C-alpha positions, 0 to 999 in steps of 0.5 A: 145135605146132598152129596154129589160124588165128583170125577177130575179129568186130568191131574195136571196143575189144576186137578191136582190142586182141586183133588187135594182140596177134596181129599176127604180128611185130608190136610184141608178136610175135604168139602162137605157134600162133596165125594172125589170117587175118580180121577183120570190122567194120562200117566196112571201110574204116575198119577197114583204115585203122585196121590200117595200124599192123599189120605183117600187116593180116588182110583185112576180110570180113562176120561170117558169112564169119569161119567159113570162113576160120579155126578159131576165131571170137571175137565181140566185135561189138554184141549186136544182130548177135551171132546173125549171126557164131554162127550161122555159126560154130557151123553149120561146126563152129567154136570160137566164143569170144563176148564178148556172154555175154549175147546167148548167153543168148538164143539157148539153141538154139546149145548143142544145135547145137554138140553136133550139128556138133562146135563148141565154145563158150568162154565167157571168164573176161572181166572176171570173178574166180574163175570156176574156183571157181564152176565147181568149186561147181557140180559140188556143190551151189550155194545161192546165187549174187549179183553187186553190180555198180557201175559210173561212170555213163557206163558204163552210159548209154544201156542200154536197161533206162535208157531204157525206164524213164526212168531217168537217170545224169546228174549223180549225187551218191550211189550210185542202185540201177538194176536188181534182178533175175535175171542173165538180166534183166539180161543183156536190160536192160543188153546192152552193160554186164554180160556179166559176169553172164551169165558168172557164171550159165553158170558156176554157179546158171544165170541165173534162180537168180543175182541182181544188183544194178547201180548207177550210182556216181559214187563209183567210177572203175572197174568193180566187181564183188563176187561171194557164193557159198554152196554145200555144198563152199564160201562166198566172197566176191570182188571185181574192180575192172576199168579201163575202156577208155578207148575204151568204158566199157562194158568194161574193159581186162582184157576182150581180155587175157582173149580172149588167154588164152583163146586161148592156152589152146588151144594151149598144152602146159600150161593152169593152171585149169579 
């Protein structure tokens, strides 16, 4: 069986769960064909301490060092350091799996450079549903893609768009529309909150032709995304309600599982879905 080595950039709510799932002989026994060889974290000593419960904790290295150690680089770090890990992985010709999809939209040169170096950029499904259907529809003519995101207010708190426009989401008693625009604008306005919009736009009609509404909604306890697509081949509506991570309400519990499914798809002899 083909074995791929993996480095994880970021050891927060997502990275830690992925690392523990890949821990060889650990609680879940690891993943056949996948070997975790390194992780990166802002606080190296803190990361080592939090890995004490792992059977085979990997070394902690700098973000840019991951590409020299692993075949696959998984990025789940803050968007502010995206370029550091992304550029190194692409330059080294690695398989690059970014979770900060919104940041990927801000670096359109990476795709062209990947074609030159032999790197592959694979965006996982993350917290969305139905990306296979969106990708299939985009092989034809897509007329419109619209997404409505509703999050508990604390899942949006601190987003640049709210801070810059003095929009408060505290003590809400009713749902509040805090953003309406394109997926590209949403990714810049909410870099830690709506990577799903960027992933949807890349799968479908492009970041400038995908519209999104973002609501701070005290009436929901889950991150809820409803997508409407109209094309020459199909028309559908789909909704997913993701449970927020206790460690970081801006992301969901499904996201690290999506990374694991993506990694499994790289080595599995059977892959279901596009």
